[in-house]
Z-matrix of the N, CA and C atoms (Angstrom, degrees):
N
C 1 1.398
C 2 1.652 1 108.35
N 3 1.224 2 117.79 1 0.02
C 4 1.431 3 123.81 2 -178.36
C 5 1.610 4 107.88 3 -54.62
N 6 1.363 5 115.32 4 -41.96
C 7 1.408 6 120.59 5 -173.70
C 8 1.597 7 106.46 6 -74.31
N 9 1.231 8 119.17 7 -27.01
C 10 1.466 9 124.93 8 -175.68
C 11 1.541 10 107.33 9 -61.23
N 12 1.247 11 119.42 10 -22.72
C 13 1.530 12 120.41 11 -178.24
C 14 1.556 13 111.48 12 -113.10
N 15 1.262 14 113.92 13 42.20
C 16 1.560 15 122.67 14 177.38
C 17 1.550 16 111.59 15 -54.22
N 18 1.413 17 113.87 16 -39.07
C 19 1.419 18 118.89 17 -177.09
C 20 1.473 19 113.66 18 -69.12
N 21 1.262 20 118.68 19 -12.95
C 22 1.467 21 120.25 20 172.49
C 23 1.504 22 117.79 21 -93.62
N 24 1.403 23 109.12 22 -11.60
C 25 1.543 24 112.44 23 -176.50
C 26 1.493 25 110.45 24 -111.09
N 27 1.393 26 117.39 25 -22.82
C 28 1.432 27 120.01 26 -171.29
C 29 1.605 28 108.42 27 -117.81
N 30 1.364 29 107.49 28 147.94
C 31 1.533 30 114.37 29 178.47
C 32 1.651 31 100.37 30 -78.43
N 33 1.345 32 108.91 31 165.83
C 34 1.472 33 116.41 32 178.44
C 35 1.563 34 113.38 33 -57.51
N 36 1.344 35 112.31 34 -34.90
C 37 1.484 36 121.21 35 177.21
C 38 1.493 37 116.12 36 -69.93
N 39 1.354 38 114.55 37 -25.53
C 40 1.495 39 121.48 38 176.87
C 41 1.510 40 115.25 39 -79.65
N 42 1.278 41 115.78 40 -24.20
C 43 1.446 42 119.09 41 -177.57
C 44 1.539 43 115.93 42 -60.72
N 45 1.369 44 111.00 43 145.01
C 46 1.424 45 116.38 44 168.38
C 47 1.498 46 116.18 45 -68.71
N 48 1.255 47 120.47 46 169.41
C 49 1.492 48 118.67 47 179.37
C 50 1.569 49 111.14 48 -64.58
N 51 1.319 50 114.51 49 -38.66
C 52 1.544 51 121.59 50 179.53
C 53 1.583 52 109.06 51 -63.34
N 54 1.359 53 116.00 52 -44.70
C 55 1.439 54 124.45 53 177.77
C 56 1.478 55 108.59 54 -57.39
N 57 1.298 56 117.33 55 -52.69
C 58 1.438 57 128.68 56 -175.82
C 59 1.608 58 108.74 57 -54.83
N 60 1.306 59 112.50 58 -55.46
C 61 1.502 60 118.86 59 -178.50
C 62 1.480 61 109.44 60 -61.81
N 63 1.289 62 122.57 61 -32.29
C 64 1.439 63 125.26 62 -173.93
C 65 1.602 64 107.68 63 -72.78
N 66 1.355 65 120.15 64 -16.22
C 67 1.388 66 123.34 65 -175.66
C 68 1.681 67 106.52 66 -71.74
N 69 1.278 68 110.12 67 -24.86
C 70 1.581 69 116.90 68 -175.13
C 71 1.665 70 103.56 69 -69.24
N 72 1.228 71 112.27 70 121.97
C 73 1.549 72 116.65 71 -175.70
C 74 1.547 73 108.05 72 -86.49
N 75 1.405 74 119.65 73 -11.69
C 76 1.371 75 118.40 74 -179.79
C 77 1.469 76 116.89 75 83.54
N 78 1.398 77 112.92 76 23.90
C 79 1.553 78 116.14 77 -175.69
C 80 1.501 79 110.02 78 -79.14
N 81 1.279 80 122.86 79 -34.14
C 82 1.400 81 125.58 80 173.68
C 83 1.496 82 111.59 81 90.18
N 84 1.364 83 112.08 82 3.09
C 85 1.584 84 112.58 83 -179.54
C 86 1.555 85 114.54 84 -67.40
N 87 1.234 86 113.30 85 -32.26
C 88 1.502 87 113.90 86 -178.89
C 89 1.620 88 112.35 87 -65.39
N 90 1.365 89 113.05 88 -19.84
C 91 1.414 90 121.87 89 -177.96
C 92 1.594 91 110.48 90 -82.69
N 93 1.238 92 120.81 91 -4.42
C 94 1.486 93 119.19 92 178.18
C 95 1.444 94 113.69 93 -83.59
N 96 1.262 95 117.07 94 146.24
C 97 1.422 96 128.39 95 176.46
C 98 1.613 97 107.18 96 -59.65
N 99 1.378 98 112.61 97 139.16
C 100 1.401 99 115.84 98 -176.08
C 101 1.575 100 109.90 99 -125.13
N 102 1.232 101 124.37 100 143.79
C 103 1.475 102 127.52 101 173.17
C 104 1.456 103 108.75 102 -114.75
N 105 1.281 104 114.49 103 142.63
C 106 1.502 105 121.61 104 173.52
C 107 1.584 106 112.60 105 -118.84
N 108 1.277 107 114.07 106 128.95
C 109 1.467 108 123.32 107 176.45
C 110 1.515 109 106.04 108 -67.11
N 111 1.431 110 119.15 109 114.62
C 112 1.449 111 121.18 110 -177.28
C 113 1.522 112 109.76 111 -56.85
N 114 1.297 113 116.99 112 -47.35
C 115 1.480 114 117.75 113 -178.70
C 116 1.437 115 121.86 114 -63.10
N 117 1.360 116 111.17 115 -50.02
C 118 1.480 117 120.08 116 -177.74
C 119 1.418 118 115.65 117 -93.34
N 120 1.153 119 122.40 118 -19.41
C 121 1.560 120 129.16 119 -176.33
C 122 1.520 121 108.80 120 74.37
N 123 1.271 122 121.49 121 11.04
C 124 1.459 123 121.26 122 176.23
C 125 1.479 124 113.48 123 -68.70
N 126 1.236 125 119.11 124 138.99
C 127 1.465 126 126.97 125 -173.08
C 128 1.517 127 110.30 126 -104.07
N 129 1.257 128 117.33 127 138.52
C 130 1.472 129 122.45 128 -172.43
C 131 1.683 130 103.47 129 -133.71
N 132 1.326 131 114.98 130 123.95
C 133 1.443 132 122.32 131 173.12
C 134 1.521 133 106.70 132 -80.46
N 135 1.244 134 113.58 133 151.52
C 136 1.408 135 123.75 134 173.84
C 137 1.533 136 111.04 135 -119.39
N 138 1.263 137 124.93 136 168.38
C 139 1.404 138 126.82 137 -173.32
C 140 1.598 139 100.59 138 -105.85
N 141 1.264 140 118.57 139 29.65
C 142 1.490 141 127.76 140 174.35
C 143 1.586 142 107.69 141 -99.79
N 144 1.211 143 118.70 142 120.47
C 145 1.533 144 120.39 143 177.91
C 146 1.441 145 114.88 144 -109.56
N 147 1.217 146 112.85 145 150.69
C 148 1.569 147 126.82 146 -179.39
C 149 1.682 148 102.05 147 -51.68
N 150 1.279 149 104.89 148 144.52
C 151 1.550 150 114.55 149 -175.42
C 152 1.551 151 107.74 150 -65.51
N 153 1.345 152 119.80 151 -19.59
C 154 1.381 153 119.98 152 -177.23
C 155 1.582 154 107.13 153 -87.63
N 156 1.098 155 125.56 154 -15.91
C 157 1.530 156 131.49 155 -174.66
C 158 1.520 157 104.65 156 -64.60
N 159 1.323 158 117.43 157 123.71
C 160 1.459 159 121.21 158 165.30
C 161 1.466 160 106.82 159 -78.05
N 162 1.281 161 119.26 160 111.15
C 163 1.485 162 118.95 161 -175.17
C 164 1.419 163 117.15 162 -73.75
N 165 1.437 164 116.05 163 -8.93
C 166 1.565 165 115.77 164 176.16
C 167 1.464 166 106.41 165 -89.52
N 168 1.369 167 117.80 166 -46.24
C 169 1.535 168 122.35 167 -174.50
C 170 1.515 169 111.48 168 -84.86
N 171 1.359 170 116.77 169 -22.64
C 172 1.357 171 121.15 170 -175.47
C 173 1.541 172 118.58 171 63.91
N 174 1.320 173 110.00 172 31.70
C 175 1.523 174 127.12 173 176.30
C 176 1.477 175 106.97 174 -120.56
N 177 1.408 176 109.07 175 158.14
C 178 1.440 177 119.05 176 175.70
C 179 1.556 178 106.45 177 -78.13
N 180 1.360 179 108.17 178 137.17
C 181 1.400 180 114.95 179 179.46
C 182 1.488 181 116.83 180 -84.29
N 183 1.327 182 111.79 181 -6.06
C 184 1.507 183 120.44 182 171.85
C 185 1.453 184 116.52 183 -148.94
N 186 1.343 185 108.89 184 59.04
C 187 1.572 186 122.63 185 -173.16
C 188 1.486 187 111.32 186 -48.19
N 189 1.320 188 121.25 187 -49.84
C 190 1.284 189 128.89 188 -173.25
C 191 1.592 190 118.42 189 -61.52
N 192 1.359 191 111.05 190 -29.45
C 193 1.450 192 121.64 191 -173.98
C 194 1.515 193 109.46 192 -114.48
N 195 1.289 194 122.05 193 -0.60
C 196 1.397 195 126.56 194 -170.62
C 197 1.579 196 112.67 195 -52.88
N 198 1.194 197 120.10 196 -35.83
C 199 1.484 198 119.01 197 -175.02
C 200 1.599 199 111.45 198 -79.36
N 201 1.342 200 112.27 199 -19.15
C 202 1.524 201 118.72 200 169.76
C 203 1.557 202 112.72 201 -80.12
N 204 1.345 203 113.38 202 -33.44
C 205 1.456 204 116.73 203 -174.98
C 206 1.585 205 112.82 204 -92.18
N 207 1.306 206 115.43 205 -15.75
C 208 1.408 207 120.83 206 178.53
C 209 1.456 208 112.94 207 -129.69
N 210 1.338 209 119.52 208 103.72
C 211 1.352 210 124.55 209 -168.22
C 212 1.677 211 111.92 210 -53.03
N 213 1.318 212 116.70 211 -43.80
C 214 1.380 213 122.73 212 -176.13
C 215 1.513 214 116.89 213 -89.21
N 216 1.342 215 116.70 214 10.58
C 217 1.459 216 119.19 215 -180.00
C 218 1.504 217 107.50 216 -74.43
N 219 1.364 218 111.79 217 134.12
C 220 1.419 219 115.73 218 177.72
C 221 1.451 220 114.72 219 -104.16
N 222 1.382 221 119.67 220 138.22
C 223 1.462 222 121.80 221 175.09
C 224 1.544 223 102.85 222 -92.34
N 225 1.352 224 115.20 223 119.20
C 226 1.441 225 119.74 224 171.97
C 227 1.570 226 112.48 225 -71.13
N 228 1.370 227 114.30 226 140.49
C 229 1.514 228 118.15 227 175.34
C 230 1.513 229 105.76 228 -145.85
N 231 1.317 230 105.89 229 163.60
C 232 1.552 231 112.13 230 -177.53
C 233 1.544 232 109.34 231 -60.71
N 234 1.355 233 114.04 232 -28.53
C 235 1.518 234 119.25 233 179.17
C 236 1.495 235 115.93 234 -76.33
N 237 1.267 236 119.18 235 -26.86
C 238 1.498 237 119.35 236 -176.55
C 239 1.552 238 111.69 237 -112.74
N 240 1.235 239 119.53 238 -2.22
C 241 1.442 240 120.97 239 -177.60
C 242 1.530 241 114.11 240 -58.02
N 243 1.279 242 118.71 241 -31.84
C 244 1.541 243 124.70 242 -175.33
C 245 1.575 244 109.81 243 -80.55
N 246 1.354 245 115.10 244 -16.65
C 247 1.464 246 120.72 245 -179.73
C 248 1.433 247 112.70 246 -91.23
N 249 1.363 248 117.10 247 -16.08
C 250 1.541 249 116.95 248 -176.96
C 251 1.468 250 108.65 249 -94.48
N 252 1.386 251 114.37 250 115.40
C 253 1.370 252 126.60 251 -167.26
C 254 1.590 253 110.68 252 -88.81
N 255 1.324 254 111.19 253 -7.63
C 256 1.573 255 113.93 254 -169.57
C 257 1.461 256 113.14 255 -107.56
N 258 1.271 257 118.73 256 8.47
C 259 1.487 258 116.54 257 172.91
C 260 1.497 259 108.77 258 -71.56
N 261 1.274 260 115.23 259 140.63
C 262 1.558 261 122.58 260 -178.62
C 263 1.435 262 107.05 261 -68.99
N 264 1.289 263 114.65 262 146.19
C 265 1.556 264 125.90 263 -178.78
C 266 1.524 265 109.22 264 -60.19
N 267 1.269 266 123.34 265 -8.78
C 268 1.433 267 126.01 266 -179.42
C 269 1.585 268 112.20 267 -95.88
N 270 1.348 269 110.52 268 -8.61
C 271 1.548 270 120.20 269 -172.68
C 272 1.536 271 108.47 270 -69.59
N 273 1.354 272 115.47 271 132.58
C 274 1.520 273 119.25 272 -177.85
C 275 1.379 274 109.75 273 -67.26
N 276 1.393 275 121.68 274 -38.95
C 277 1.475 276 122.88 275 -178.97
C 278 1.546 277 106.16 276 -61.71
N 279 1.354 278 125.29 277 -49.04
C 280 1.332 279 124.68 278 175.61
C 281 1.431 280 117.95 279 -57.68
N 282 1.312 281 115.63 280 -45.38
C 283 1.518 282 121.45 281 -178.56
C 284 1.384 283 108.12 282 -64.25
N 285 1.358 284 123.73 283 -44.70
C 286 1.478 285 120.77 284 -179.80
C 287 1.496 286 115.02 285 -70.43
N 288 1.387 287 117.32 286 -30.52
C 289 1.430 288 122.93 287 174.16
C 290 1.452 289 109.30 288 -64.09
N 291 1.236 290 120.59 289 -33.49
C 292 1.526 291 127.63 290 -175.40
C 293 1.546 292 109.85 291 -91.37
N 294 1.396 293 119.98 292 2.92
C 295 1.436 294 123.94 293 177.21
C 296 1.550 295 112.59 294 78.46
N 297 1.335 296 118.94 295 18.70
C 298 1.388 297 122.72 296 -171.48
C 299 1.539 298 109.67 297 -103.90
N 300 1.361 299 121.82 298 155.46
C 301 1.552 300 121.59 299 179.69
C 302 1.589 301 105.74 300 -84.44
N 303 1.412 302 102.93 301 158.52
C 304 1.477 303 116.48 302 168.96
C 305 1.507 304 113.15 303 -61.26
N 306 1.294 305 111.20 304 149.85
C 307 1.509 306 116.36 305 173.68
C 308 1.569 307 111.10 306 -70.33
N 309 1.253 308 125.83 307 157.40
C 310 1.389 309 129.31 308 -178.30
C 311 1.551 310 110.78 309 -63.89
N 312 1.292 311 115.74 310 -31.43
C 313 1.567 312 118.45 311 -178.10
C 314 1.417 313 112.71 312 -80.37
N 315 1.428 314 122.22 313 -6.76
C 316 1.421 315 124.01 314 178.08
C 317 1.542 316 108.21 315 -58.24
N 318 1.374 317 118.63 316 135.46
C 319 1.399 318 121.93 317 -179.57
C 320 1.554 319 118.76 318 -56.23
N 321 1.329 320 115.71 319 -28.09
C 322 1.430 321 124.09 320 177.31
C 323 1.606 322 110.25 321 -66.64
N 324 1.321 323 114.67 322 -29.71
C 325 1.433 324 121.58 323 172.54
C 326 1.456 325 120.50 324 -93.52
N 327 1.372 326 116.22 325 -36.68
C 328 1.362 327 120.82 326 176.63
C 329 1.534 328 119.65 327 -77.27
N 330 1.431 329 110.27 328 -27.47
C 331 1.354 330 117.85 329 -171.87
C 332 1.460 331 118.61 330 77.45
N 333 1.219 332 119.17 331 7.40
C 334 1.412 333 131.03 332 -172.47
C 335 1.544 334 109.79 333 -127.34
N 336 1.325 335 117.54 334 112.32
C 337 1.483 336 118.52 335 177.36
C 338 1.466 337 114.31 336 -62.31
N 339 1.243 338 121.50 337 -21.62
C 340 1.576 339 129.45 338 179.01
C 341 1.564 340 110.36 339 -78.62
N 342 1.268 341 115.93 340 -17.42
C 343 1.459 342 114.59 341 -168.71
C 344 1.569 343 112.56 342 -63.47
N 345 1.259 344 121.11 343 -22.75
C 346 1.479 345 122.05 344 170.48
C 347 1.388 346 114.88 345 -68.46
N 348 1.327 347 116.87 346 -31.25
C 349 1.542 348 120.88 347 178.02
C 350 1.625 349 106.52 348 -80.30
N 351 1.357 350 113.33 349 -40.54
C 352 1.451 351 111.14 350 -174.28
C 353 1.562 352 111.03 351 -70.80
N 354 1.280 353 113.19 352 -23.59
C 355 1.534 354 115.79 353 178.63
C 356 1.596 355 114.81 354 -77.67
N 357 1.438 356 108.35 355 -14.10
C 358 1.499 357 112.04 356 178.94
C 359 1.627 358 110.67 357 89.06
N 360 1.343 359 114.97 358 14.86
C 361 1.434 360 119.62 359 -177.36
C 362 1.442 361 114.62 360 -84.47
N 363 1.315 362 111.15 361 -31.60
C 364 1.590 363 120.29 362 -174.70
C 365 1.440 364 109.44 363 -75.08
N 366 1.318 365 110.85 364 171.15
C 367 1.573 366 117.94 365 -179.33
C 368 1.556 367 110.80 366 -93.24
N 369 1.400 368 113.06 367 1.43
C 370 1.503 369 118.92 368 -172.80
C 371 1.487 370 111.63 369 -55.19
N 372 1.251 371 113.18 370 124.49
C 373 1.493 372 121.67 371 177.46
C 374 1.551 373 113.04 372 78.83
N 375 1.303 374 116.64 373 7.18
C 376 1.450 375 118.80 374 -175.41
C 377 1.574 376 119.02 375 -117.42
N 378 1.364 377 112.54 376 -1.02
C 379 1.445 378 122.31 377 -167.77
C 380 1.490 379 113.78 378 -124.83
N 381 1.371 380 114.58 379 157.26
C 382 1.395 381 123.19 380 167.77
C 383 1.476 382 110.72 381 -113.30
N 384 1.374 383 113.18 382 153.22
C 385 1.469 384 121.37 383 177.67
C 386 1.576 385 106.32 384 -71.65
N 387 1.245 386 116.23 385 150.86
C 388 1.479 387 123.30 386 179.31
C 389 1.603 388 108.21 387 -69.15
N 390 1.322 389 112.90 388 -22.93
C 391 1.502 390 119.87 389 174.60
C 392 1.421 391 111.49 390 -60.02
N 393 1.304 392 120.99 391 -22.23
C 394 1.454 393 125.48 392 -169.79
C 395 1.614 394 110.81 393 -110.65
N 396 1.234 395 115.83 394 11.50
C 397 1.463 396 118.04 395 -177.80
C 398 1.656 397 108.47 396 -139.01
N 399 1.180 398 115.41 397 131.34
C 400 1.505 399 124.30 398 178.67
C 401 1.512 400 102.54 399 -67.58
N 402 1.332 401 112.40 400 136.13
C 403 1.597 402 115.05 401 177.24
C 404 1.483 403 114.08 402 -63.48
N 405 1.331 404 117.93 403 -24.53
C 406 1.498 405 119.82 404 173.28
C 407 1.525 406 115.56 405 -73.58
N 408 1.356 407 118.23 406 -9.87
C 409 1.540 408 124.78 407 -178.70
C 410 1.469 409 110.41 408 -107.83
N 411 1.336 410 122.97 409 17.08
C 412 1.405 411 124.37 410 175.94
C 413 1.420 412 110.45 411 -58.36
N 414 1.310 413 118.77 412 -43.92
C 415 1.534 414 123.26 413 -171.13
C 416 1.593 415 108.76 414 -65.32
N 417 1.379 416 118.28 415 -12.06
C 418 1.463 417 123.94 416 176.42
C 419 1.578 418 108.61 417 -82.33
N 420 1.223 419 119.52 418 -5.73
C 421 1.444 420 123.69 419 -170.54
C 422 1.556 421 111.25 420 -117.36
N 423 1.298 422 118.50 421 5.38
C 424 1.510 423 119.29 422 -176.87
C 425 1.503 424 109.10 423 -60.25
N 426 1.472 425 114.69 424 140.11
C 427 1.439 426 115.47 425 -175.34
C 428 1.672 427 103.57 426 -125.49
N 429 1.260 428 111.42 427 164.25
C 430 1.510 429 113.78 428 -177.49
C 431 1.546 430 105.73 429 -115.10
N 432 1.343 431 121.60 430 0.18
C 433 1.454 432 121.63 431 -177.02
C 434 1.462 433 114.22 432 -85.16
N 435 1.337 434 118.05 433 -7.38
C 436 1.493 435 122.78 434 170.74
C 437 1.431 436 111.22 435 -100.88
N 438 1.341 437 115.46 436 125.01
C 439 1.552 438 120.88 437 -177.73
C 440 1.553 439 106.20 438 -132.04
């Protein structure tokens, strides 16, 4: 089981591609449209999801081509993780970059890929596709359940 805890012994930069990808808990929160207050810089999450997000599984429907299909899709790397201020506080990449442990519901700890949904962390059943919301109406869809 030594290898099962790679996230405790390796830095983000030392992880293999497979280890890196396994950190994603599948919550879908990073795929939500976000708004920033121009004056205060405060960030607000909306319940409007990227058109590529499968709202049932909370996974990208075209992960391999997402950056070509969605102009503002960001590829997380060990080099840019500290610069991205919009990752939710539950995100494994953010937690590990900040030296914090993973939550008990994370699939790497629970052994259950559904645990993120069972814990109520994922966006499953709570979001709309951006295809159904006018861009000027995003502020009508701000949510407080993402932090």
